[in-house]
N, C-alpha and C positions, 0 to 999 in steps of 0.2 A: 411707352416707357422704354428707354434705351437698355439694350441687353449688354451685360458685361460678361467676361469669361472668368470663371472661378475654378480653382483646383482644390479638390477635397481629398484629404488623406485620412483613412480610417484604420486605426490600429486595434488589434485584438485577435480573437478567433474569427477570422473573416475569410479564410481560404478553405476550400473543400467542404463548405457548409451551405452551398447554394446562394452565396451572397451576391455574385455578379448578376445572375438572372433576376434576383430580387430587386437589385438596383435598376436593371433594364426595365422590368415591368413597372416599377414605381416612376421612373423617369418618363416613360412613354405615356403613363396615365396622366402625368402633369404636362404633357406636350413639350418636354424639354429635349434639347438636342445636345449631343456631346459623346463622350466615351467613358467606359469603365474597364479597368484592367487590374490584374494581380500585380503587385510589386513586392520588393523584398521587405518592405515595412508594413504591408497590409494591402488594402484595396485603394486604388487611385481613380478618382472621378474628375473629369474635366467637362464643364457644362457652360452653355450660354443661358444666362438668366438675369433677372434683376434681384436686388437684395431681399425684397419681401418674399418672393417665391423661393429663393435660396433657403430662407429660414423655415418655410413650410416643408421643403424637401428634406432638410436635415431632421426636423421634428418627426416626420413620418418614418425616416430611417430608424430613429431611436425607438419609435413606438411599435413598429411592425417587423422587428428582427426575425430572421429565420430561426427555427427551433434550436439549432446547434451553435448559432453565432453568439458572440459576446463582444462588446466594444469597450476598449480601454479609453480611447480618446479620439476626437474628430478635430482635425485642423483644417481651416479654410483660408485660402489666400487668393486675392485677385491677381490675375496674371495678364500678360499682353493679349490683346484682343485676337481671338481666333474663332472664325465662324463655322458652325456645323450645320448640315442640312438634315440630319437624322440622329438617332441615338444608337450607338453600336457597342458591342463587347469586342475589345481588341486584344491582341496577343500580350503575353506577360512581359512586363519590364523587369529584367533580372539584374539591373544595376543598383548599386547603393548598399548601405549597411543593412544587414538582415536582422529585423526585430519582430517579424510576424510570428504569431503563435502557432506552434504545430498542433493541428487538430487531433484530439484523442480518438481512439476506437470507441464506438458507441453501439448500442443494441439495434436490432432491426426495428424499423418504424412500423406503424399500424398499416400504412398503405402497402408496403412491401409484404407484410404478413398476410394481408387480404389477398394479394395477387398470388402468393405462394400456394394458397389453398384453393385457388379459383381454377377449376378444370378448363375454363375457356381462355385463360391467360397463357400467353406463349412461354411464360416463365413458371408455369405450374410445377410445383415440386422441385424447382431448381435450387440447389443448396447454397448458392452464392448470390442470390438476388439482393440488390442494393439500389440506393438512389442517393441524391445529394443530401438527404436528411438522415442517413443512417449508415451503419456498417464500418468497415475497416478504414483506418486513416494512418495513424502513427506506425502501426506494425508493418505497413508496406512501403513506407517512405525511405528513399535513399537520400533525398536532398530537397531543399526548398528552391523555388516556389512549389506548392503542391499541385503539380501537373502530372498527367499520366506517364510522361516520359521519365519522370523522377520517382516512379514507383515500380514495384515488381509486377504491375499489370502491363508494363510496356512490352512484355513477352507475349501478350495475347492481342492479336489483331482483330479489331472489331468487325463484325459482320455488317451488312448494309443496314439491317433493321436497328441494331444498336447504335451505329454511327449516326443514323437519322435522329434518334432521340438525343444523342450526345451533342449534336450541333444545333438543336432547336432551343432557343432561349426560353420558350414558353413551356418546355417539357420538364417534368420533375427530375429527369435524369440528365439535364443539360450540364455538361462538364462534370458528371459523376465519374471520377477517375477509375473506380473499380468496376465500372459497368461491364456486363457480360451476359451471356445466356447459354442455353444448351448447345448452341452452334459454335460459339466463339470463346466462351469463358473457361475458367478453371474446371477441372474434372475430378471426381472422386475415384478412389481405388481402394479395394480391400485386399490386404496382404496378410499371408499367414506367417507363422513364427519363423519359417525358414526363408522368408523373403519372396515367396512366390505369390503372384496375383491369384486371387480367388475369382475364377471366371463366373460371373453372374450378371444378368441384365438388370437386376434390381439390387444394387449395392446396399441401399439403406434397409430394405426388407431383410436381406441376409445378415446385416449387422445386428438388427433387432433380434433376429432368430438366435444369433450367437450369444447375445447378452442374456436372453431369457433362458438359455441353456446353462448359464452360470459362468460363461467366459468373461475374461477381463480384456477390454479393448483399449488400445492407445488411440485416441481420437484427436486428429489435428484440428485445432480451432483457430482463433484469431492471432493470439500472441504466443502460442505454443500448444503442446499436446496435453490432453487430460488422460488420466487412467480412469476408465469408467466400468462400472459393473452395476448389476441390479441391487438397489439399496434395500430391497425387501428380502434378499436371499442371504441368510446367515452364512452359508457355506462359501458363497462367492466373496462376501466381505471379509471373512476370516482368511480366505486364501490370499486376498490382496494384502492383508496385514502381514501374513507370514512371508510372502514373497518380497514385500517392500521393507520388511524388518521395521515395522511401525506398530508396536504392540498395543498402544492405548491412545495415541494422539487422535483427537476427533477428526472425522472426515466431513468435508462439505458435501451437501446434497443438493442436486439440481432437480427442481420440481416443475411440472408442465405449466402451472399457472398459479395465480395468487390464491385461488379458492383452495387448492390442495395445500398450499403453504399454511393457510389458516387452520387446516385440519391437523397439521403437524406441530404448530407452534402458536404461542400467544403473541400477538403483535399490537403495538400501539399504532396510532395513525401515522406518526413520524417514521416508524420502522417500516410500515407498509409502503410509504412513499419512497423510501430508499430502495426497497426491494424491487419496486416497479419502475424506478427511474431509468433514464436512458443509459446511465452508467452501469446498471445491473451488478452491483457488488454482491459479495457474500455478506449476508447480514446475520450477526449472532443474536439468536432469539431464545426466549424461554420455551423449552420443549413441553409438549403436552404429555410426554412420557412415551415409553416404548414397551408397554405391557403386552401380554399375549394378544395376538390379533391386531396389534397396532401396525400401521402401514410403513414401518421401516425396521431394519434389523437392530437388535440390541447391541450389536458390535459397532455401530456407527460412531457413537460417542460414549464409550464405557464409563460408568460412574459419574456421568455429567448430566446436569439438568438443562444444559444449553445445547442448541444445535445451530450449525451454520447452514443457512438456506440461500439459494439464489435461483433466479429464473433463467430460462434459455435466452441467450442474447444473439444467437446466430440462426439463420434459417436451417442450417444443418441440425442444430440442437432441437429446434422446433419439430422438424420432421421425425427425428428419433423418438422424442418424447410422445408425440402424437400417436405413433404406432406402438410404443412400449406399454403405455397405460400404467406406468409405475415410476417412482422416483429413481434417480441415478446417483450413485456415488460418483463425484466428479472432482478428483484430486489432481493437483499439478503433477505432470509426469517429470519427475526429477529425483535424483538422489537427495536425501534429506539435507536441507539448507543450501543445496546447490541451485544454480539457475534452472529455469524451466527448459525442457528440451524443445528445440524449434525446428529440427530437421532430422532426417533418417539417421545421419551419422551420430548425432548426440543421443538419439533414442536407443542406440545399440547397447548402451550401458544398462538399460532396463530390460534387456532381452529376456531375462529370467522372470520378469514380472507379468508382462502382457501375453495374451494368447494370439491376438490378431491386431493389426493396425488399420484403422480407417483413415486413409491418407488423402491428400489432394496436392495438386501441382502448382498452387500459388505460393511463392516463396514468402516466408516470414523474415522480413529484413531486420526488424527490431523486436526482440522477444519482450513479452509483457504478460505478467502473471495476473491472476484475478485479484481484484481489490477486496479488502475485508474491512467492514465497519461495524460499530455497535452504537447504541444510544444509551447514555447515562444521564439521568436528570434532564431530559430533553435536549441534551447536547450530543451532536454527532462526533464520534471519536473514530478517526481512521487508523486502523491497525496496520494495514498494508496498502500503500497508495500505488496503484498500478493501472490496469486496464480501466478505461473510462475516465480516469482522473489525471492521467499522466501522459506526457510530461506536463508538469504543473508550472504555471507562470504566476509569480508572486510579486506584487508591487511593494517596494520598500518605502519606509517613512523618510528616506533621504536618498540622495544620489551617490553612487560609488565614485570614487576618484580615479579608479583604474579597473580594468577587466580582471575578475577574480574567478579562479577555478577552485572549487572545494571538493575534497575527495572523501569526506565523511569519516565513518569509523570502520569497524571490521565486521560487525554483525548487522543484519538488516540493512545492508549497504545501499546508499544512494549517492549520487554525485550531483553537483550543481555548478552552473556557470552564472556569473553576475556581471551585469553591465548597466550603465546609467542608473535607473532606479528600479531595475527589474532583476529577478532571479528565475532561471529555468531549472527546475528540480527534476531529475530523471525518475523513471519508474523504479520500483523496488528491484534491487539486483540480487540480494541474498547475502549469505555469509562468505567471507573471503578466506576460506580454509583449504581450498584445493586449487590446482593449476587451472582447471576449467573455469572456476568461479572468478579467479583473477583475470583470466583471458576475457571473460564476459564483462567484467568491470572495465577493462581497458577498451573494449568495443563500445561501451556506453560513452566513455570519454570522447572517443574518436567520432562517434555519431553526433554528439552535441557540438563539438568543435567544427565538424564538417558542415552540418546543416546551418549553423549560425555564422559560418566563416569566422570563427572565434579564436583569438589568440590570447591566452592569459598573460597578464603582467606579473601576477603573484599567484602562487598555488598554496592553498591552506590544507593542513593535515592535522590529525589528532596528535596529542603529545606521546601516546603510547609508542615506544620505539619498536615494538614487535608486531604492530598492526601491518598487514600487507599494504593497506592504503598509505601508511607512513613510508614504508620502504619504497613504494612505487613513486611517491612524490619526490623523495630524496634522490632516487636513481634516474628520474626522467626530467627533472626540472631544476633550474638554477636558483630562482628567487622563490624560496619557500618560507612558510611561517607555520609554527605549531600553535594550536588553540586548545586550551584545556577542555576535556570532554563534557563536563557538567555545565561549565560556562556556556558552551555551544548549545547544549540542551535548552537552557533558558533563553538564550538569544534567538533561537529558532522561533519560539513562541512569541517573543517580543516583536520580531520582524513580521510574522504573520498577522499579529493584532495591531500593528502600526503604533506600538508603544515607544515613546521617545525618552521618557525620564527614567529614574532609578526604580528598581523593583526589588522585592524580596523573592528570590527564586528558590524553590524547593526541588532538588534533583535527586530522585530516588530511583536507583536501578541496580543491576547486578554487578557491573564492573566498569570502572573508568580510571585511567592512570592519573594519579594525583600529583600536585606540585612537589610533594615530598617523596615521591616514588612509591607510595603505598597505593592500595586499591580503594579508591573512593566509591561512594554509592549511597550515602545518607547525608546529603549536603544541603546547607542553607547558605545562599550567596546573596549579598547585597551587590547589585551590579547594574551597569548600563553598557552602552556599546563601547565605552572607553576602557572598561576594566571591571574587576570584581574583588570583593573581600569575602572570605569564608568566615561567616560570623557564628556558625554552629555546625556540629557534626555528630553523628553517632560515634561513640567511643570505639576505638579500634579493637578488633578481636582477631585471633589467628585462624587461618584457613589450613587445616591439616591436609597436607599433600598438595597444596597449591591448586592448580587447575583441576585436579581430580575432585576437589570439594564442590566444584560447580555442578557436577553431575551426581554427587552423592551427599544429599542433605545430612545424612547421619554424621559425616565428618565435621560439619559446621556445628551441629548440636553437641557433639562430643567435646569439641574444643571449648564451647561455652560452659559445659558441665565441669570441665577441668578448671576453668576460670573460677567457678563457684565453689567446687568441692575438692580441688586438687586430686591427688591420687585416689582418694576415697570414692571418687565418682565411679571407679571400676566395679565397686561392690553394690552400686545402686540397682534397684529394680525399676526398669523403665524401657520402653520400646527402643530407644536409641541404644542403650547399653546392650540389649538383647540382639541387636543387629550386628554385633561384632563377636568374634571369638575372644577368649581370655588372652591368648597370645597377642592378637591384634591390639587389644586395649592397652596392654603393657607396653607394646612397641610404640603406639601412638602417644602414650603419656610421655615417654622419653623424648620423642620428637617434639612434642608440645613444650615440654619443660626446657629443652635445649634450643628451641627455636629452629629446628632443622626442617627446611622446606615448608615453612609455615608463614607465608606472607601476611601482612596486616591488612585488614579490610574494615571499612565502615559501611558496608553495603546493606541496604534494607532488603534488596533481593535475596541476599544470603540469609538475612534474618528470617524471612519467610520460609526458606528452606529449613532452617533450624527448628522453627515452630512445627512445621509439618512432620519432621522427624520425631520431635519430643512427644507429640500427640499420637504418633504411630500410624500416620496415613501415607507417608512417603519417605522411604529410606534411600532409594536410588531413583533417578529420573530417566525416563525414556525420551522425553522431549523438553525443550526449554519452557519454563513457566508452569510446569506440571504441578509443582508444590503449591503455587499460588492459586491455581484452579481448584485443587483439592480443598484448600482452605475456604474458598468461596462457597463450596458446597456445604460446609459445616457451619457457616455463619447463620445465626438466628437473630432476627431484628428485635425480638421481644427481650433479649438479654441486654441489660444495661451495665454501666460502670466500666472502669478501666483500671489497669495495674499502675502501681507507683513506679517512678523512674527517677534517676538522679539527673540534675541539670545545674551545672556550675561552670561559669566562664565559657559558655558555649559548648561544653562537652556533655553529651547525653549518655548517661550510664544506663545500659539496657539489662544489666545483670539482675536487678530486682524483678524485671519483667520475666526473664527466663526462669528465675526461682519460683515465682508464682505459678507459671504455666507448668513447671515440673511437678508442683505440689497439687495442682488442680485435678480432681478425679473426673469431672465432667468435660468431655472433649469439646462440645459446642460452647460451653461457658469459656473455656480457655481460648478458643479461636475467636469468639465474638469479642471478648475483652481485649484480645491482642489488637484487633482492628481498631477498636475504640481508643486504645492507647496510642497507636500511631497518629490518629487524628488529634489527640490531646497534645502530643509532642509538636505537631505542626502548629496547632493553635497557640501553644505556649510561646513559641518563637515569633509567630505572626504578630501577636499583640504587643511585642516589644518595639515594633517598627511601624511608623506611619507611612507605609508603602503598599502599592498593589502587590498581591500575592500571585506568583506565577508558578505553575506546577508543570514538571516535565520529567521524563525518564520512564523506562519500561515498566516500573512498578505501578505507574498510574494507568496501565492497561487493565489493572484489577478493578472490575466494576464495583465491587463492594467497597473497597477503600476509597476509590474516586467518588462514589455516591455519597459516602459518609462525610468526606471533606467538603463537598459542594453543599451538603445540608448544613454543616456547621459554619462554613464561610462561603455564602452564596456568591460573593463577588470574586472568588478565586478564578484565575484565568488559566485556561488550558487550551491547547491547540485543537482546532476543528478541521483544518485543511491539511495538516501534516501529522504524521504519527508521533505519539509521545515517546516511542522507542527510538532506537538509533537511526531510523529512517528520516528523522528530522534534523539530525546533526549537521548535515551539509549546509542547510539553510542558515543555521546559526553561525557556522564557520565563515560564511560569506560576509556577514555584517560585523564581525569582530574587527575593531580598529587597532 
């Protein structure tokens, strides 16, 4: 049968994942001659074959993919005859439009883990062991294609033994770009608080000793540093809280293995699969408690019945935990809400927090925090999309007419670039409230533009004039467009789920700039990609002190009590009223009455704050979302019923709810009925429209509320690949027409 020449182009995550040696082995097993190479759009194969064998070859490619690979599409074209005498892996083709997917960082594989603990292996105990099936990717990339010269590993010259593996197509480490060993790879260093190296032959043993003595170590990982301490040591955990000025926000805990995780928390099969997945996110789980004698400190997650657990994902983490024999607090090394520290210079701002630094000399090119996920009603909800999951590539239900750069919001920031029918969403950046965070935000823009050789035609930003992302767009680009915050929330879910028609979107969050200049956050929108109509909303209420009310739930509750009782609210007996002095109450009433520094809000996030204050569990917040987490703890599933509310012409009157909660003596009843009331409000609006229901916004991170909505309306759509919080805004901005 006559042999023809075919060119096969494969798009997707096909670089840095062992794809070329996989193709080489498959082609040689079928006695095919030709070449395979990396290109700017993926992997390119040219082979001599007949049509029937070509079909078998492509079928086997799809069936036997390498573990980390994924295919978006395969295109095959017959080209001019070219005869080959063997099959070869050839050098990278760097010409053409760049569309290949950047591989994310993933956890150490089982083969490397076995070698790490094998005394007869030349990489025994080597903290940077890796192969084509695991390890660092995105965090070390300067540019595409993903070749060693385009990563921070270019500074390490391979020894003969590593080079031999690197050049052997049949070896697991063939073209494993981060390859190294004790002789030629990155090295560890232990540094004290004044910046001096701690001279020791056994760096890991010394680090373990310091942790067990109660010290806090800044440990350089994949996408940044962790602050680590013994999770069973009350004094060490408290010391970290005091130094980091983080009084109550829960800490994530890294445990050596899934068996220990089962001792600490209740896990479903799905949650365990997430915990042990190659992405190794932090998974929020139901704790088994932290009573006396329990294997972690009561200060890990004060007043919370949930704990965030994750497994070691680097060889360094495995070596530490194997020797420690105890769980570790492993929290991002950063100032609250700022980007994670990625080098010694950025780490200096935490000089007063850590006692020692466990460092290494492989540069982190692209910072990437730990991802955080939870499971609600069998649905995966990503709260922070970062290491393991990012950068994310999302296929759109239609093709974009021009290149789009979307700059997201201001909190939980991410950015996105859109071209053709694809969006690349950056990892979690953080809140844009400092010079450093805006600089990091800018670096992420530059990284995606550089790697994809991307030039935006239009730049999308939020409508809020004071968001740093908005200011950046208007000061750096000419062709800009504003997209309303809550509309972008809903569009993000629609894009992820490939929804083409109209939907009823429910956007519940803390703050978003509305079309009328007020602060929206309790919105019902009928929308598609061409526009939206606000068909219902929570009635506006005043925020006493403006932005101060975001951190002080008592201000929101007091304003609502003034709405109900006027000046008489000052004389009421209630936890909210008791949280103020008499002078403060009189002053705030005047401000409320005259509308002084009291912006209007329809926010369900602020409504959560008000309820937390009224029932006496949270008057001021030390971290975002604390009030909602406190209310989750008080919910009792055995309590039924909901409070009455007004509903007229799309205006939802919440004052009857506030009055009932104020009069309720039983805290759990008040909180449980409040949750049920929100569900009833959503259902009341939903049944008026014959449309799919789409949920988005930070309030839907509340597992109780989300679970109740999904029980009542099982067909409700929520994002599973992007966060419901503002981390999903950039995706929605890209697709707004």
